[in-house]
VOGU-3710 file (C-alpha; in Angstrom, 3 decimals, decimal comma):
1> maaaagsrdv> 101,263/58,768/98,453  101,824/61,670/96,077  104,437/61,315/93,406  107,745/62,989/94,133  108,304/66,527/92,985  110,155/66,793/89,704  113,128/69,140/89,607  114,085/70,689/86,300  117,701/71,737/85,758  117,773/75,407/84,840
11> efirarsdkr> 120,806/77,619/84,268  119,492/80,783/85,892  120,781/84,166/84,729  121,850/85,733/88,007  123,794/88,667/89,396  127,525/88,069/89,765  127,211/88,987/93,452  124,391/86,459/94,062  125,644/83,474/96,104  122,227/81,872/96,683
21> qyrrvvlpna> 121,287/78,487/95,224  118,165/78,050/93,079  116,102/75,170/91,751  112,932/74,985/89,690  110,450/72,290/90,731  107,149/71,221/89,141  104,851/69,153/91,342  102,570/66,400/89,940  99,636/68,831/90,241  101,516/71,246/87,897
31> leillisdpd> 102,343/73,732/90,664  105,544/75,438/89,563  107,954/76,353/92,348  111,244/78,219/92,663  113,353/77,046/95,606  115,983/79,390/97,051  118,634/78,280/99,532  120,651/80,923/101,361  122,818/79,660/104,248  123,308/83,266/105,457
41> tdkaaacmev> 119,637/84,134/105,867  117,978/84,648/109,257  114,479/84,720/107,831  112,646/82,238/105,629  109,930/83,423/103,267  107,380/82,144/100,782  105,007/83,694/98,272  102,168/82,110/96,294  100,791/83,849/93,230  97,390/82,646/92,012
51> evgsfsdpeg> 96,283/83,703/88,538  92,897/84,939/89,661  92,337/88,621/90,349  89,678/91,294/90,336  89,116/90,889/86,568  87,708/87,437/87,384  85,007/88,819/89,712  81,522/87,728/88,604  79,145/90,492/87,613  77,263/91,645/90,678
61> leglahfleh> 79,952/90,239/92,998  82,662/92,825/92,398  85,322/92,520/95,099  84,961/88,734/95,458  88,639/87,992/94,704  89,717/90,553/97,290  87,259/89,138/99,807  88,609/85,612/99,307  92,133/86,968/99,774  91,000/88,023/103,268
71> mlfyasekyp> 89,113/84,810/104,010  91,958/82,397/103,320  93,843/83,731/106,340  91,121/82,610/108,742  91,402/78,852/109,168  91,788/75,465/107,487  90,588/71,958/108,269  94,008/70,977/109,580  94,374/74,208/111,586  90,770/75,100/112,500
81> geheytkyit> 91,642/77,673/115,139  90,700/81,108/113,870  93,790/83,039/112,707  96,076/80,161/113,681  98,297/80,938/110,679  98,681/84,638/111,437  99,153/83,968/115,160  101,942/81,466/114,472  103,715/83,815/112,078  103,531/86,786/114,458
91> ehggsynayt> 104,711/84,784/117,469  107,771/83,562/115,578  109,265/86,812/114,407  107,445/86,971/111,101  105,065/89,047/109,052  102,385/88,256/106,482  100,208/89,962/103,923  98,422/89,527/100,612  97,168/91,672/97,773  94,718/91,384/94,905
101> ssettnfyfd> 95,557/92,871/91,522  93,623/92,768/88,269  94,881/89,331/87,133  96,516/87,767/90,209  96,253/87,362/93,963  99,495/87,118/95,958  99,932/85,666/99,458  103,259/85,891/101,266  104,961/85,633/104,660  108,313/85,494/106,369
111> vnvdnfeeal> 109,262/83,842/109,659  112,317/82,924/111,712  114,232/80,160/109,918  113,680/77,529/112,627  109,912/77,895/112,270  109,659/77,762/108,484  108,325/74,225/108,147  105,395/74,694/110,534  104,588/78,118/109,073  104,709/76,728/105,531
121> drfaqffirp> 102,332/73,903/106,479  99,786/76,399/107,801  100,263/78,481/104,649  99,758/75,492/102,336  96,625/74,320/104,099  94,548/77,337/103,207  95,089/76,494/99,538  94,131/72,852/100,182  91,163/72,840/102,584  90,301/76,339/103,801
131> lmsqdavlre> 87,507/76,812/106,328  85,035/79,646/105,901  82,474/79,759/108,673  79,343/81,854/108,218  80,293/83,998/111,195  83,787/84,641/109,827  82,369/85,495/106,399  80,020/88,103/107,862  82,783/89,636/109,966  85,228/89,820/107,080
141> ikavdsehkk> 82,635/91,423/104,803  82,558/94,232/107,358  86,374/94,378/107,401  86,586/94,657/103,610  83,870/97,310/103,691  85,870/99,192/106,343  88,991/98,941/104,148  86,991/100,345/101,227  85,539/103,202/103,291  88,968/104,376/104,398
151> nllsdgwrmy> 89,797/104,890/100,689  86,619/106,694/99,648  88,174/110,138/100,134  91,647/109,161/98,949  92,495/110,847/95,644  94,913/108,061/94,758  92,129/105,457/94,805  89,547/107,808/93,312  91,678/108,721/90,296  92,855/105,139/89,782
161> qevgkhwkln> 89,201/104,119/89,507  88,498/107,047/87,200  91,382/106,114/84,898  90,512/102,454/85,001  86,895/103,025/84,372  87,363/80,055/89,956  90,569/78,762/90,970  92,901/77,244/88,419  96,088/75,645/89,532  98,054/77,984/87,358
171> qkrgawtses> 100,042/79,060/90,370  103,621/80,109/90,949  105,411/79,867/94,216  108,748/81,013/95,621  110,293/79,689/98,821  113,461/80,969/100,495  115,194/79,490/103,499  118,617/78,494/104,825  117,981/74,767/104,294  119,533/72,862/101,378
181> ldciqglvdr> 117,636/72,692/98,094  116,978/68,952/98,570  115,520/69,644/101,991  113,207/72,398/100,709  112,157/70,268/97,749  111,082/67,449/100,029  109,162/69,946/102,124  107,188/71,523/99,269  106,462/68,123/97,748  104,953/66,934/101,027
191> lfsdikntdr> 103,050/70,133/101,827  101,786/71,338/98,435  101,085/68,255/96,364  97,543/67,997/97,785  96,483/71,283/96,225  93,883/70,270/93,683  94,471/71,067/90,028  91,077/71,756/88,422  92,585/72,562/85,001  90,720/75,857/84,840
201> isfkcpshpl> 92,057/78,422/82,396  93,170/81,637/84,049  91,569/84,884/82,936  93,223/86,696/80,062  91,966/89,997/78,738  90,934/88,977/75,187  92,004/92,313/73,702  93,047/95,770/74,776  90,370/97,093/77,174  90,358/100,462/75,397
211> seehlqllvk> 88,579/100,810/72,074  88,462/103,831/69,765  85,607/105,478/71,636  87,827/105,679/74,737  90,540/107,656/72,911  90,930/111,330/71,987  89,311/112,326/75,281  90,001/114,967/77,926  88,631/113,988/81,356  88,417/116,761/83,937
221> alpieegdyl> 88,110/115,364/87,459  87,463/117,041/90,796  89,846/115,810/93,543  89,450/116,009/97,310  92,888/117,487/98,001  94,567/120,676/96,818  96,861/120,281/93,841  96,550/120,123/90,055  97,675/117,014/88,165  97,888/116,207/84,467
231> rliwpiipsi> 98,257/112,735/82,975  98,475/111,637/79,335  97,848/107,939/78,682  98,214/105,891/75,505  97,271/102,211/75,035  100,303/100,357/73,672  101,462/96,861/72,783  102,954/95,502/76,038  106,719/95,837/75,892  106,907/92,617/77,946
241> qfykegpchy> 106,545/91,001/74,527  109,872/92,622/73,598  111,562/92,679/76,994  115,039/91,920/75,622  114,749/95,004/73,431  113,361/97,351/76,115  111,541/99,866/73,884  109,594/101,491/76,736  112,712/101,686/78,874  114,431/103,722/76,167
251> lshlighege> 111,421/106,002/75,662  110,653/106,550/79,353  114,334/107,474/79,897  114,080/110,290/77,355  110,492/111,462/77,894  110,895/111,385/81,688  114,379/112,946/81,722  114,818/115,990/83,964  118,116/117,412/82,670  118,572/120,411/80,393
261> gsifhiikel> 116,621/120,258/77,135  114,002/117,874/78,576  110,251/118,439/78,679  110,333/118,745/82,451  113,301/121,100/82,647  111,651/123,570/80,291  108,166/123,546/81,845  109,732/123,716/85,328  111,789/126,776/84,386  108,588/128,349/83,056
271> gwamnlmage> 107,065/127,733/86,498  104,406/125,349/85,192  105,200/121,963/86,790  106,788/120,543/89,922  107,561/117,003/88,763  107,184/114,661/85,807  107,072/110,878/85,491  106,934/108,816/82,328  106,776/105,108/81,695  104,810/101,961/81,063
281> stnsteysff> 102,287/100,554/83,520  100,544/97,163/83,794  102,523/93,946/83,644  99,927/92,084/81,605  101,065/90,314/78,462  97,825/91,292/76,712  97,569/95,065/77,154  99,532/97,969/78,534  99,631/101,766/78,841  102,298/104,415/78,507
291> svsmrltdag> 101,735/107,511/80,612  103,253/110,927/81,224  102,087/112,532/84,454  102,999/115,665/86,376  101,973/117,981/89,171  101,060/121,421/87,860  101,353/124,845/89,451  98,507/127,343/89,183  100,336/128,852/86,194  100,701/125,368/84,733
301> hehmedivgw> 96,948/124,887/85,032  96,462/127,962/82,878  98,958/126,570/80,338  97,705/122,981/80,159  97,329/123,176/76,391  100,895/124,466/76,004  102,224/121,629/78,178  100,407/118,992/76,121  101,756/120,719/73,035  105,282/120,520/74,452
311> ifkylfllke> 104,945/116,800/75,120  103,889/116,096/71,557  106,616/118,397/70,244  109,164/116,255/72,068  107,607/113,033/70,766  107,843/114,426/67,217  111,484/115,396/67,901  112,239/111,804/68,895  110,672/110,567/65,653  112,553/113,068/63,483
321> dgvhewifne> 115,860/112,546/65,264  115,603/108,766/65,137  116,785/106,191/67,654  120,343/106,659/68,978  122,404/103,560/69,635  124,699/105,409/72,067  121,712/106,159/74,323  120,603/102,533/74,204  124,152/101,352/75,017  124,388/103,804/77,887
331> lvainetefh> 121,203/102,351/79,368  122,515/98,819/78,853  125,669/99,716/80,820  123,633/101,267/83,646  121,273/98,284/83,812  124,098/95,759/83,862  125,862/97,587/86,674  122,655/97,893/88,668  121,830/94,209/88,193  125,238/92,756/88,976
341> yqdkidpisy> 125,871/95,021/91,970  122,338/94,870/93,340  121,970/95,017/97,105  120,596/92,047/98,947  117,089/92,681/100,259  114,929/90,951/102,832  113,609/87,521/101,768  109,933/88,496/101,814  110,524/91,320/99,313  112,724/89,091/97,155
351> vtgtvssmrl> 110,254/86,205/96,856  107,325/88,566/96,264  109,141/90,302/93,427  110,505/87,110/91,907  107,210/85,191/91,905  105,699/87,756/89,540  108,570/87,166/87,099  107,726/83,458/87,089  104,438/84,193/85,346  105,969/86,416/82,699
361> fppeewlvgs> 109,375/84,968/81,793  110,984/81,612/80,959  112,560/79,869/83,980  116,165/80,767/83,154  115,162/84,460/83,287  113,087/84,402/86,476  115,813/86,184/88,445  116,522/88,845/85,859  113,111/89,454/84,283  113,215/92,539/82,070
371> alpskyvpqr> 116,143/94,142/83,919  118,733/93,539/81,168  117,463/94,571/77,736  120,389/94,078/75,361  119,059/93,766/71,795  119,241/97,035/69,890  116,186/97,008/67,612  115,416/100,648/66,689  112,295/99,763/64,708  110,729/98,314/67,882
381> immildqlsp> 111,299/101,601/69,714  109,805/103,490/66,774  106,810/101,138/66,781  105,944/102,079/70,373  106,735/105,737/69,681  104,272/105,702/66,768  101,585/104,571/69,209  102,129/107,705/71,347  100,116/109,773/68,906  97,408/112,455/69,169
391> ervrifwesk> 94,953/109,931/67,697  95,429/107,495/70,621  95,757/109,762/73,640  93,551/110,050/76,744  94,162/113,102/78,943  93,228/113,230/82,631  93,290/116,595/84,373  92,605/116,942/88,105  91,917/120,269/89,798  89,778/121,834/92,505
401> kfegcttsae> 89,254/124,630/89,969  86,730/122,343/88,233  84,306/122,781/91,136  80,846/123,358/89,624  82,021/122,556/86,089  81,639/118,771/86,048  78,715/116,869/84,597  79,000/113,250/85,815  79,896/111,161/88,876  81,840/107,889/88,936
411> pwyntsysve> 79,603/105,289/90,661  82,036/103,679/93,142  83,856/106,686/94,604  81,415/109,374/93,472  84,228/111,350/91,836  82,841/114,281/89,854  84,126/114,585/86,289  83,324/115,717/82,777  84,493/114,455/79,392  85,429/116,419/76,279
421> nvtpsviqqw> 86,652/115,285/72,881  90,210/116,237/71,940  90,824/115,619/68,258  94,276/115,430/66,629  93,566/118,771/64,915  92,978/120,400/68,324  96,241/118,962/69,649  98,002/120,229/66,506  96,817/123,739/67,406  98,227/123,292/70,920
431> iqkapteklh> 101,561/122,165/69,459  101,766/125,219/67,209  101,027/127,734/69,954  103,376/126,170/72,555  106,415/128,383/73,367  109,534/127,892/71,268  112,106/126,958/73,937  114,693/124,510/72,640  114,049/120,830/73,288  117,004/118,506/72,840
441> lpepnmfipk> 118,268/115,059/73,828  120,383/114,628/76,969  124,167/114,737/76,870  126,182/111,557/77,636  125,956/110,671/81,324  129,191/111,608/83,103  128,178/109,789/86,305  128,226/106,218/84,988  130,728/104,424/87,246  133,793/102,743/85,787
451> dfalkevtek> 135,917/101,875/88,821  134,465/99,047/90,925  137,676/98,147/92,752  137,321/97,314/96,427  139,525/99,316/98,802  141,826/97,456/101,134  140,718/97,568/104,761  143,791/97,613/106,994  141,985/98,210/110,302  138,994/96,005/111,084
461> vtfpkvlrkt> 136,742/98,567/112,754  133,799/96,803/114,420  131,836/99,970/115,231  131,923/103,532/113,877  134,778/105,624/115,263  135,452/109,348/115,425  138,160/109,895/112,816  138,342/113,665/112,829  137,050/116,411/115,100  137,248/120,212/114,894
471> plsrlwykpd> 135,153/123,080/116,314  133,236/123,035/113,004  132,570/119,347/112,426  132,989/115,773/113,551  133,560/112,757/111,310  132,373/109,251/112,129  133,793/106,502/109,943  133,285/102,793/109,369  134,692/100,724/106,508  132,599/98,046/104,783
481> llfstpkvhi> 133,550/94,709/106,333  130,426/92,742/105,392  129,220/93,327/101,855  132,271/93,757/99,566  130,424/96,215/97,382  131,853/99,297/95,588  129,436/101,640/97,317  129,559/104,295/100,005  127,053/106,096/102,234  127,742/109,701/103,276
491> iidfhcplss> 125,599/111,671/105,719  126,154/115,338/106,539  123,911/116,574/109,331  123,714/120,366/109,524  122,854/121,172/113,138  121,302/124,659/113,013  119,557/125,378/116,347  117,645/128,342/114,912  115,842/126,138/112,359  112,844/125,252/114,493
501> hspeayvstd> 112,531/127,813/117,267  109,323/129,232/115,747  106,785/128,408/113,014  108,387/131,129/110,876  111,837/129,568/111,273  110,481/126,109/110,498  108,764/127,060/107,225  111,718/129,209/106,157  114,128/126,310/106,660  111,665/124,022/104,882
511> lfvdllvdyl> 111,595/126,316/101,820  115,398/126,663/101,897  115,767/122,858/101,715  113,155/122,559/98,945  114,938/125,231/96,909  118,273/123,444/97,294  116,790/120,239/95,885  115,094/122,213/93,120  118,318/123,939/92,036  120,291/120,672/91,957
521> nayaydaqia> 117,700/118,647/90,064  118,798/119,175/86,452  122,491/118,524/87,207  122,061/115,630/89,642  119,383/113,778/87,666  122,041/111,926/85,639  123,715/110,854/88,871  120,519/109,225/90,107  120,056/107,406/86,790  123,608/106,066/87,158
531> glyysiylts> 123,061/104,758/90,696  124,236/107,717/92,823  121,370/108,808/95,026  121,084/111,866/97,199  118,472/113,524/99,354  118,296/116,759/101,311  115,617/116,988/103,949  114,498/118,837/107,032  115,387/117,454/110,473  114,227/118,421/113,959
541> dgfqvslggy> 117,266/120,663/114,407  118,403/121,665/110,931  118,741/119,752/107,700  120,588/116,725/106,409  122,320/115,722/103,181  122,522/111,991/102,449  124,368/110,422/99,510  124,565/106,739/98,630  125,709/104,618/95,727  128,841/103,748/93,792
551> ndkmrvllna> 131,896/105,447/95,265  133,543/106,039/91,851  131,858/109,377/91,010  130,470/110,173/94,454  132,856/113,060/95,152  131,834/114,793/91,927  128,205/114,797/93,050  129,126/115,716/96,634  131,187/118,672/95,473  128,300/119,997/93,357
561> ilkqianfev> 125,872/119,706/96,296  128,262/121,440/98,696  128,895/124,318/96,293  125,161/124,778/95,782  124,644/124,948/99,552  127,576/127,304/100,156  126,634/129,678/97,308  122,888/129,572/97,898  120,728/132,471/96,835  116,958/132,822/96,666
571> kpnrfsalke> 115,567/132,863/93,116  112,202/134,643/93,303  110,555/132,682/90,462  111,421/129,282/91,957  110,543/130,540/95,450  107,027/131,431/94,257  106,429/128,041/92,633  107,694/126,085/95,635  105,837/128,247/98,144  102,598/127,691/96,242
581> ttvkdyqnfn> 103,082/123,909/96,292  104,085/123,882/99,968  100,993/125,889/100,919  98,820/123,273/99,204  100,688/120,426/100,912  100,069/122,037/104,319  96,414/122,587/103,431  96,124/118,905/102,532  96,813/117,977/106,151  93,050/118,466/106,532
591> frqphsqasf> 92,449/115,558/104,153  94,842/113,081/105,742  93,429/109,878/107,154  92,105/110,518/110,709  94,650/108,089/112,203  97,422/110,157/110,580  95,967/113,342/112,078  95,780/111,630/115,475  99,448/110,606/115,214  100,414/114,210/114,472
601> yvsliledkk> 98,501/115,428/117,542  100,325/112,884/119,702  103,650/114,300/118,473  102,414/117,868/118,910  101,542/117,160/122,549  104,752/115,263/123,321  107,489/117,258/121,588  108,751/120,691/122,500  109,302/123,024/119,539  106,708/121,345/117,335
611> wpvaekleal> 104,235/123,674/115,699  100,582/123,291/114,621  99,964/123,063/110,891  97,694/126,130/111,035  100,522/128,254/112,491  103,001/126,981/109,884  100,475/127,756/107,156  99,981/131,287/108,513  103,756/131,844/108,660  104,175/130,487/105,140
621> aklesdslak> 101,491/132,788/103,751  103,492/135,797/104,994  106,872/134,523/103,820  108,337/136,268/100,763  111,571/135,687/98,875  113,301/138,745/100,359  112,337/137,794/103,930  113,726/134,282/103,341  116,946/135,808/102,037  117,218/137,882/105,235
631> flpnllsktf> 116,483/134,882/107,479  119,122/132,551/106,052  122,279/134,356/107,314  120,775/134,202/110,799  119,849/130,514/110,453  123,261/129,464/109,134  125,330/131,654/111,447  125,223/128,872/114,033  126,067/125,537/112,393  127,822/122,344/113,417
641> lecyiqgnie> 128,370/119,463/110,977  128,015/115,848/112,090  129,376/113,624/109,305  129,156/109,874/108,821  130,960/107,937/106,089  130,658/104,171/105,659  131,486/101,821/102,824  134,166/101,198/100,226  136,424/104,012/101,331  139,762/104,298/103,121
651> pseaksiaqe> 140,241/106,405/106,287  142,492/108,890/104,511  139,873/109,563/101,832  137,140/109,879/104,459  139,259/112,534/106,220  139,841/114,268/102,898  136,086/114,345/102,230  135,393/115,765/105,698  138,015/118,470/105,102  136,431/119,281/101,724
661> iedtifntpn> 132,991/119,496/103,341  134,264/121,823/106,048  136,264/124,029/103,661  133,438/124,402/101,157  130,758/125,140/103,739  132,683/127,444/106,048  135,489/128,920/103,913  133,874/129,622/100,532  133,923/133,404/99,863  130,645/135,050/100,908
671> tmfksmspsq> 129,386/131,901/102,652  126,657/132,469/105,219  127,759/129,531/107,409  129,514/130,224/110,691  130,557/128,021/113,586  128,430/127,292/116,621  129,696/127,173/120,174  128,869/124,045/122,232  126,622/126,126/124,512  124,296/126,815/121,561
681> yltkrvimle> 123,678/123,137/120,797  119,935/122,559/121,151  117,976/119,304/120,857  114,376/118,158/120,765  113,004/116,944/124,088  109,839/115,072/125,066  107,401/115,864/127,868  106,985/113,416/130,732  103,411/112,353/131,405  102,176/111,809/134,952
691> nelkchyqie> 101,946/108,435/136,711  98,440/106,972/137,118  96,924/109,781/135,062  95,154/109,386/131,741  95,276/112,547/129,658  92,908/112,807/126,741  92,694/115,211/123,834  89,477/115,204/121,810  89,074/117,061/118,547  86,815/116,965/115,503
701> glnqknenss> 88,367/115,649/112,284  89,484/118,390/109,922  87,513/116,852/107,042  84,051/116,180/108,394  83,078/114,433/105,148  85,410/111,604/106,103  83,303/108,992/107,896  86,284/107,567/109,815  87,056/108,430/113,417  90,287/107,418/115,102
711> viqyiqvhqd> 91,881/106,952/118,498  95,489/106,507/119,552  96,113/105,352/123,080  99,735/106,144/123,888  101,305/104,575/126,982  104,619/106,232/127,843  106,987/103,801/129,539  110,667/104,760/129,740  113,658/106,518/128,272  116,037/104,301/126,302
721> dassniklql> 117,431/101,629/128,624  118,422/98,102/127,573  116,674/96,318/130,455  113,379/98,172/129,962  113,652/98,018/126,149  113,620/94,222/126,019  110,650/93,899/128,357  108,578/96,408/126,420  109,540/94,788/123,110  108,613/91,384/124,494
731> fsliasqpaf> 105,202/92,634/125,589  104,577/94,130/122,134  105,543/90,822/120,513  103,173/88,883/122,760  100,257/91,335/122,628  100,191/92,671/119,053  98,409/89,742/117,411  95,841/89,215/120,233  95,062/92,955/120,177  94,516/92,866/116,418
741> nqlrtveqlg> 92,393/89,739/116,690  90,209/91,057/119,521  89,716/94,646/118,374  89,551/94,134/114,626  88,467/90,547/113,983  86,202/89,784/116,949  84,795/93,221/117,795  85,004/94,535/114,200  85,940/98,023/115,354  87,834/98,978/112,210
751> yitslslrsd> 90,097/97,816/109,389  93,101/99,845/110,618  93,960/98,403/114,032  97,385/97,876/115,589  99,383/97,597/118,793  102,972/98,678/118,275  106,026/100,301/119,818  106,779/103,982/119,445  109,961/105,950/120,151  110,097/109,739/120,262
761> ygvwalqvli> 113,699/110,920/120,624  114,557/107,899/122,749  111,385/107,884/124,874  109,694/104,491/124,401  105,973/103,815/124,528  103,212/101,429/123,504  100,681/102,706/121,016  97,281/101,205/120,198  95,586/102,655/117,120  92,068/102,112/115,766
771> qstvkdpsyl> 90,327/103,853/112,875  86,604/103,204/112,620  83,383/104,221/110,915  81,204/102,161/113,255  82,139/103,508/116,697  83,207/106,866/118,117  86,719/107,388/119,601  85,546/107,455/123,229  84,019/104,017/122,776  87,140/102,784/120,972
781> darideffkm> 89,327/104,048/123,806  87,175/102,198/126,340  87,537/98,994/124,311  91,313/99,382/124,332  91,167/99,706/128,120  89,025/96,591/128,234  91,549/94,715/126,115  94,361/95,546/128,559  92,105/94,499/131,441  91,345/91,188/129,731
791> feskihelsd> 94,969/90,651/128,717  96,236/91,046/132,273  95,280/87,452/133,068  97,020/86,239/129,889  100,275/87,794/131,062  99,946/86,538/134,632  99,108/83,020/133,422  101,849/82,937/130,771  103,380/79,460/130,789  107,134/78,964/131,032
801> kdfkrnvksl> 107,051/77,345/127,599  105,270/80,276/125,955  107,510/82,764/127,739  110,678/81,024/126,522  109,275/80,699/123,001  108,543/84,416/122,789  111,945/85,317/124,230  113,627/83,109/121,632  111,568/84,705/118,865  112,637/88,180/119,991
811> idsklekfkn> 116,280/87,091/120,207  116,091/85,626/116,704  114,667/88,878/115,359  117,383/90,927/117,060  120,154/88,702/115,716  118,947/89,130/112,157  121,952/90,203/110,080  122,158/93,409/108,100  121,342/92,625/104,467  123,120/95,522/102,818
821> lweeshfywg> 125,278/98,549/103,457  122,299/100,869/103,849  120,685/98,793/106,619  123,949/98,715/108,555  124,746/102,388/108,141  121,195/103,491/109,024  121,424/101,504/112,264  124,714/103,079/113,296  123,710/106,548/112,154  120,492/106,171/114,158
831> eidagilkfd> 122,578/105,660/117,303  124,723/108,714/116,492  121,772/110,910/115,541  119,852/110,012/118,713  122,972/110,581/120,799  122,617/107,152/122,408  125,731/105,621/120,784  124,853/102,060/121,770  126,597/100,491/118,811  126,527/97,144/120,633
841> rvesevallr> 122,790/97,482/121,300  121,932/94,109/119,744  124,556/92,162/121,674  123,785/93,811/125,014  120,003/93,427/124,680  120,290/89,788/123,566  122,515/89,055/126,577  119,869/90,554/128,877  117,097/88,600/127,149  118,927/85,340/127,712
851> elkkeefiaf> 118,937/86,096/131,455  115,412/87,536/131,681  113,091/85,765/134,116  109,363/85,508/133,573  108,721/87,046/137,007  110,738/90,153/136,028  108,718/90,524/132,846  105,385/90,215/134,700  106,576/92,716/137,322  107,419/95,168/134,513
861> fdqyikldap> 103,930/94,719/133,055  102,333/95,269/136,467  104,423/98,378/137,063  104,013/100,206/133,733  101,411/98,676/131,405  98,414/97,084/133,101  95,352/99,259/133,418  95,879/100,404/137,028  99,689/100,158/137,068  101,287/102,649/139,495
871> qrrtlsvqvf> 103,575/104,036/136,764  101,179/103,851/133,844  101,280/107,173/131,977  98,601/107,416/129,294  97,619/109,851/126,575  94,488/109,235/124,492  94,097/111,311/121,326  90,630/111,065/119,795  89,638/112,394/116,368  85,853/112,483/115,789
881> sgnhsaefkk> 84,378/112,289/112,281  81,207/113,998/111,106  79,475/110,648/111,685  80,211/111,009/115,397  79,583/114,716/115,928  76,849/113,975/118,487  79,240/111,758/120,460  81,870/114,526/120,316  79,478/117,058/121,844  78,474/114,546/124,485
891> aaaeadppkt> 82,108/113,763/125,352  82,946/117,470/125,572  80,094/118,041/128,032  80,904/115,100/130,322  82,725/115,555/133,598  86,189/114,005/133,749  86,333/110,691/135,643  88,890/110,292/138,448  92,554/110,017/137,410  91,908/111,647/134,042
901> yritdifgfk> 92,842/115,035/132,630  91,250/116,728/129,630  93,734/118,652/127,454  92,071/121,751/126,058  95,203/123,872/125,552  98,032/121,763/124,145  100,722/124,381/124,707  99,587/125,255/128,207  99,659/121,539/128,999  103,166/121,147/127,554
911> rsrplysslk> 104,484/124,084/129,591  103,120/122,507/132,765  104,985/119,217/132,305  108,618/118,330/132,989  110,825/117,176/130,096  112,876/114,034/129,675  116,579/114,730/129,459  118,167/114,833/126,020  120,339/111,894/125,061  122,351/114,063/122,680
921> ggpgritmd> 125,297/115,659/124,410  126,393/117,946/121,612  129,734/118,471/119,906  131,783/118,570/123,085  130,701/115,170/124,355  132,534/112,689/122,141  136,286/112,227/122,342  138,389/110,692/119,587  139,668/107,164/120,015
//
């Protein structure tokens, strides 16, 4: 009998809003555990961090740690069935994953609360007595190889490799459930005490991995995708050693600032860069890096030396100007507010984040980590700043313009590059010739909230209600009744029916939205630092403004955004820079993963008023600043505003905000916005496929160097309806893990494999996706058919016990509570935006699930999903790689089998098909309560 787990009393530093209970436990085998009890949680979660990562791989066996991460999921002596752990998790409303980093490997899962003990036992067993059969090892080697091959043409992985050029029971574990701490402690003692402690020392990098020969270098690398990027990296002493002083936090705030006087603001106004990020990377206690990275324009590429000069000019300014205590105190105030008013997140994310803190911080600081630096030590900041010198810099510069100019190739990803020396004297020349625009420190942040008072809610509104309605706008409102947080979420949906009626209209609206964000950036950057977030983005029928955060200064930010929209004008210099970047982003569609291209083609076939990337690119090439200026009055002359306000706000203030929105948008002198009549309200609609017909669209991948092919088999089932929804969701729950196991694990068709649900404007479907280097899409599609044929007997032979268990799992998932204001408001806004307005969707679908009979579920499967179902409507989109060009030619030459239709003209096909009705009724549909 193992000795009982020892609990250690710890006074955890926690957020004032955190009502969870915590306990630190150390088992007799030295396994250190954080227990978390939350009576309000619907999900339980656990994460194990093992201090072995890719740096521990033996020479000649690179990738071994990652491979073992995969293998532990397979089986254990106690649970020898292959994938018994993952099957149990999936069938009980959960999810699972793992990742390997340089120094650690992390395994984690969540599951419905009632199933936590059994899931945790399966989880523990693969750390105690894992099984690794020869057959499983060979199959998983192929899976890891497939995972690697999907990344070979990914610039993110390629450049990470270019820049980067044993079990010990030193493990940390977090567990979160609704049970009491005593209950969880007994559980972990019983389940984890048998993990063997071999007293091995975990790997520690003995010194900084960069030596002097790695510094003062300029590396020019050739990417796959369009776009120029510049990154400066310095090796530094890890600031984790001084986490209460936060030196890198102070420096990254200033170097990465985007307001007036900042590095980014100046080089952006010069038209040289589109973004800038600065900060520390690597959470090792032994070594770290500070980096400044940005996306360059073509002009910025020509001025790389000036940009580097500007960066060092700013670093010298910081040294000369000294450290400012008021800036440090401002950051302290922001950090404290963010920490104490943090939103609750899902348990799996919380335990995964917290377990990493357990390795780096003393127990009392596990929950806070480095989030609250409070010691003002200016010499520590200056120490790190001194390390950001010309003598210690490495510069990485990515551009397609280096084609034919590189001299070497990185061995793993075959990235072409060349290396040049960049001495401090050279950088000094760059500093001297950089333009003389004025760099200066930011002004005090006016957006830091001061008022955190909670508004009194007089009317307990269960669901959103229409509070105000005019011919110009409609306001939906819901007070915060769940979270007692001083935050608000505001959504303003600009319905502009002329925004997507052609490729030209689409790209013009896209540029208009990008310019809005660009113009606001310098002013609104302080707001985002202070916890007021906003976004402006394109929608299917216009554009949308979303604001979220503390309600104290929200109206100040909202007013600035509204005025910018109402007084919009096209600035030719910013138009040129943004157009250039957008052209490259459209061109990079060619380099997307094949499964992503396949998903786009599915949408292109299904949705009316969706345009091919090539046509958008052609329209964008012709678009000029004056033609955009002429288009906008036409676009905005038909506008209706759908507004949603939820959170710490009273009805009278919500009405006042809606009035301000309407007045600013429609009544500002010289505004281009005009009202829209209900007859002009247009919505996206989806084509209806034909019963018992399988349509297929076959196309060669746009990047034939990519070895991956992909298929998506899309099975269209029904338009949103509670009774059909629950049956389709239940099938997906039952079938997703078996599909993954059969197609990926057993048949080894490809690393990316999934069966999931898909909704396009309220039209629900099943989607099976496979990406593969080993088989062509036609073969993959046939294997998906074979899976459904095989699975038919599983459904027909489903036991009453298994049926009830799966129904309960689905009910549990549906009844999961909202964790924060944003989850709740996104759910309700989703109902408004889709026009469905089923605010009681959860309650109504759960009620139907409780009454659902197995025979009804099987009948639904037989009617819509099984291979020869009378109402099965199927679309197969197949993207062929260069590896499978012969199979593509063969497929193109073959005659179509019975009950199939080959799509050769997407738009001709779309015109020939009927459309589902729209669920959005427009502004005239909703009446006020």
